[in-house]
C-alpha positions, -999 to +999 in steps of 0.1 A: +905-666-457+881-695-460+872-714-491+835-719-494+821-751-507+801-746-539+768-755-522+771-728-495+761-691-502+790-667-501+795-629-502+797-630-540+762-644-540+751-615-517+766-590-541+745-606-569+713-605-548+719-569-540+723-561-577+689-577-584+671-561-554+644-536-559+664-507-543+676-473-555+708-477-574+727-456-548+717-479-520+727-509-540+761-493-547+766-486-510+756-522-500+779-538-526+808-515-515+802-525-479+803-562-488+836-558-508+851-538-479+844-566-455+860-591-479+890-569-482+893-566-444+892-603-441+919-607-468+898-626-493+875-621-523+837-622-518+833-657-533+858-670-507+838-659-477+807-677-464+776-656-462+772-666-425+763-636-403+773-652-371+807-662-385+812-628-401+804-611-368+829-632-349+856-625-375+849-588-376+849-584-338+887-587-338+893-563-367+906-528-359+893-508-389+916-479-383+945-503-389+932-509-424+927-472-431+889-471-425+875-442-406+851-448-377+823-433-399+830-457-428+831-487-404+798-476-388+783-474-423+795-509-432+781-523-399+748-504-403+742-521-437+741-554-418+774-566-432+788-589-406+759-583-383+725-597-377+707-579-405+710-589-442+701-569-472+668-579-487 
């Protein structure tokens, strides 16, 4: 877990941006779910985790999703949404 200084964007901010995005509602639901899943895997709430793709990528590289009850398909979906990777939802 990491506590994010108030001036730095965090995953809670990302969820807020997703909610405001001009995307189909189903896509927004999937993206928000992926962000919440990453936070859960990291043992924190979204506002406690910096929205830093490089840091997230490093932290998620050592996670074994099966050990947390995630299927390979769900993990692939989370990663394909750009959560913890190079892409970010726009």
